[in-house]
N, C-alpha and C positions, 0 to 999 in steps of 0.2 A: 504493499499499500504505499502511497505518497500522501504526505500531510503538509500543507503549507501554513507557518505559524508566523504571525506578524505580531509588531509591536510599534506604537506610535512614536514619532518624534517629540522632543520636549515642547511643552506648551505653558501658558499661563504664567510665565515669568520664570520656569525652572529651566535650569542648565542641563537637565539630564531627565530622562524619562524610564523608570524602573522597568516599564513594559518591555522596551526594545533592549535594554541593558541585560535583562534577563533572557531574552529570546535568544541574542547573539551568542549566549554562552552556551546554549543547549547543542548537544553533540549533532551530528550530520546526518547520522543513522540511529536508529531506537529499535533495539530487537529485529535487525535486519531491515526495517522500514524508512525510507528517505524521509529527512526532515528539509524542507526549504524554507529558509529564515529571512523575512523580508521587514525593511522598516517602511512604514505608510504615514502620510502626511496628517496632522491633526487639522483638517481642512473639511469643512462639509463638501459633499459632492465629489470633490477631487479624490478623496481617500476611495470611494466607491470605483471611481474610473480607473485608479490603480489596482484595485482588488480584481476588478473584471479582466483587466489585462493579465494579471497572473492567474486567474482561473482559466483563461484561454491559453495562455503559455504552458502552463505546468499540468493541466487537467487533474488537479489533485481528487484523492478520494475524500480527504477530510480537510476542514479549513478550521483553525483556530485563531481567532484574534484575540489580542491580549492589550489591556489598556491599564492606566493608573488610576485608582481610586484613592486618593489621599484623606486620610481620616478613617479607613476602615483597619481592623485588627488582623485580618488575616486574608487568604486567597480565596475568592470569591467567584466560583462559575454562576454566569447569570442565566435565569430561567427564561426570560421572555425580553423582546425588544419592542417598542411601541412605535406606532407611526406618526411621530410628531418630533420636530426639532424645535426646541425651545432653549436658547442658550443663556446661559447666566453671565457668560463672558465670551468675547470675540474668538473666533478661531486663530488660526496662525498666519490667515491671510486677511484677517479684520471682518470677516462675515459673522453676523450674530442674528440669524433667524428666530423669530418669535412666533410661537404658535404656527408653526407651518408644516404641513403635511409633508411627508418624505416621498410618498408615491402614492398618486390619485388612484390608481387601479391596484393598490396593496391592500392587504389584509391590515384589519385594525392593529394587530399584534402579530408577531411571529415568536414560537417558542424554540428554544434551544435543541438541536437534534443530536447533542450529546449526551453520554449517562453521567449527567451533573450530580446525582446522589452518590454513585458509585464513587466518583473522582472526590467527592468530598471525604466519604469513609475511607478511602483509599490514603488519602493526603494526612487525615488526622491518625489514622493507625501508625503513620511514620512519625508522627509527632510535629506535623506541619499545621499551623492553625488554619482551618478552612470552613466555609459554610456556604449554604446556596444564597444567593443574592436573587431578590424578586424584583429589582428595579436597577435598570442599567442606566437610570439618569435620563436627560434630555439632551446631552451634547453630543459630541462626535462618537464616543464609543456606541452609545446607543444606536446612533444614525449608520454605524458600519455593521453592527450586528443586525440591524432591520434590513439594510441593502442587500447584504450577501445572502441572508435567507429569502429575501425577495427575488434576488436574480436565480437562486436554487429552484425557487418554486416556477419561476417563469421560463428558464433557460437551460439550467444545468441539474435536472433531477436526480442524476446519479451521485451528486456530491453531497456530503452532509457538514453542517458547520455550527459553531456556537462561539462564546465569548467568555472570557475569563478576564476579572479584575483583580489587579495586586495592590499592595499598599506601598506608601512611600518607602525608600530605602533609608537606612540610618541616616547618612550623611545630608539628606534633605531635610531633617527635623531639627538640626543643631539650632537654628533661628526660629522654630514653629514651636511656641510651647504647649505641653500637653497633648502633643499630636503622636499616635501609636506609630511603628515603622517595623520593618522587618530586615532582616540581613539578605542581602542580595543573594548570598549562597543558599539561603533557605528558600528565596522564591524560586531559584533555579531547579533546586530539588524538588519543589511542590510542582512545578510545572512538567518536569519529568515524569514524576508520579502520576499526574493527570493524563498525559498524553500516553502513558504505557496503559492506564485504565482505558482509555478511548480505544486503544488498539485491542485490549482484551475483550471489550464489550461491543465489537464492530459487528456482530450477528447475534447480539443479546438483547433482551430488554433491560433497563435501568432497574436498579435495586428498589425495593419499597423501603423507605426510612423516612423519618421525620426531616423536614426539611424548610417547614412553613415559619411564618413569624407573626407575631402580634400587631405588629406595627411597622 
């Protein structure tokens, strides 16, 4: 199997993005399956153009987009992407869509096609803090998760995709009081475990486990 794994470039005034810092440290193969590691722009719409080009070029079986979620304590596979852009800050080209539909002919939401509960269970079992996230936000992370799943529905039905958020790394929080962080080494480990689980469950249903939230 072939997996495309992406991470965003830095945004919001940050000098680094732990998503791509971790992605580029992943191995080139995992259990004899090829990993293709790409950086994508934190820019509405352009990120989707880059992703579709990668889908055409590499014809992957699985796509895993990874993004930064500052303020979270662990690695969080996303359950769902919604059909709206509502940017609290501008993207890296100054675009700041407000209450804008992503695709007029798309579903109100698309759910991850990855075994998110098995991924969380596997990471947790190896000591990596992880949990299900039920909101990917309304910035470029949600945008690209939605766009990739939309493209799969409309044009590339043999592919599967989903999104994983990672926390700040330690060096990012030296000037941010009371913000959680994780070492880059642990994020890399968590992503490797998540990817191994995706491969393990490629022809299996996800496990049944608690993954809900009260709020």
